[in-house]
C-alpha positions in Angstrom: -6.9 -8.2 12.2 -4.4 -11.0 12.6 -4.2 -11.4 8.8 -3.6 -7.7 8.3 -1.0 -7.6 11.1 0.8 -10.7 9.6 0.7 -9.1 6.1 2.2 -5.8 7.5 4.8 -7.8 9.4 5.7 -9.8 6.3 6.1 -6.5 4.4 8.7 -5.3 6.9 10.6 -8.5 6.7 11.2 -8.1 3.0 14.3 -6.0 3.0 17.3 -6.9 5.2 18.4 -3.8 7.1 21.4 -2.2 8.7 20.8 1.5 8.8 18.1 1.0 6.3 17.1 3.3 3.4 14.0 2.6 1.4 12.1 5.1 -1.0 14.3 7.9 0.3 13.6 7.2 4.0 16.5 6.2 6.3 15.8 4.5 9.6 18.5 4.0 12.3 19.8 0.5 12.7 19.0 0.5 16.4 16.1 1.7 18.6 15.4 1.5 22.3 12.2 0.7 24.2 12.0 0.6 28.0 15.8 0.5 28.2 16.1 -2.5 25.9 18.1 -2.2 22.7 16.3 -3.3 19.5 17.7 -3.8 16.0 16.1 -2.9 12.7 14.9 -6.2 11.3 13.4 -5.0 8.0 11.6 -2.3 6.1 8.7 -2.3 3.8 7.0 0.2 1.4 3.2 0.5 1.4 1.8 1.5 -2.0 -1.7 2.3 -3.0 -2.9 1.7 -6.6 0.6 0.2 -7.4 2.2 3.6 -7.8 1.4 5.9 -4.9 4.0 5.5 -2.1 2.0 5.9 1.1 4.5 5.0 3.9 7.7 3.2 4.8 7.5 0.9 7.8 10.3 -0.4 9.9 10.3 -3.3 12.4 12.6 -3.3 15.4 13.2 -6.5 17.3 15.6 -7.7 20.0 17.3 -9.9 17.3 16.7 -10.3 13.6 14.1 -13.0 12.8 13.0 -14.3 9.4 9.8 -16.1 10.6 6.7 -13.9 10.7 5.0 -16.5 12.9 7.7 -16.4 15.5 7.6 -12.6 15.6 3.8 -12.6 16.0 3.9 -15.2 18.8 6.8 -13.6 20.7 6.3 -11.7 23.9 9.6 -9.8 23.4 9.5 -6.1 23.0 9.2 -4.8 19.4 8.7 -1.5 17.8 7.2 -0.5 14.5 7.9 2.8 12.9 5.8 4.3 10.0 7.2 7.3 8.0 4.5 8.7 5.8 5.4 9.8 2.3 1.9 10.8 1.2 -0.3 13.2 3.1 -2.9 11.3 5.0 -5.2 13.0 7.5 -6.5 11.5 10.7 -9.9 10.7 9.2 -8.4 8.9 6.2 -6.1 6.9 8.6 -9.0 5.9 10.8 -11.2 4.9 7.9 -8.4 2.9 6.2 -7.6 1.0 9.5 -11.3 0.3 10.2 -11.9 -1.0 6.6 -8.7 -3.1 6.7 -9.7 -4.6 10.1 -13.3 -5.3 8.8 -11.9 -7.1 5.7 -9.3 -9.1 7.6 -11.0 -10.0 10.8 -13.3 -13.1 10.8 
């Protein structure tokens, strides 16, 4: 699971962001969680079979950070947003997450 989470985090660190737009999806440059202001640190696009755009993910942190290791080890609030571009039902999502966890968890 840690490998998958790190890979997903690294994907969101790829694109620097203000009010970010990626694959036609625009995410606000700020978000709030429990009264704390967060900034959009980066966005990433998840593709399947190299051409099917599945979702755009955005990572919000208290301050921008380039190190995935620092983000993963931090206890600070963070928020991840996923905007789906391809229709995925609940069963497909559960199966994909379960298979991903099995492949990436020792």
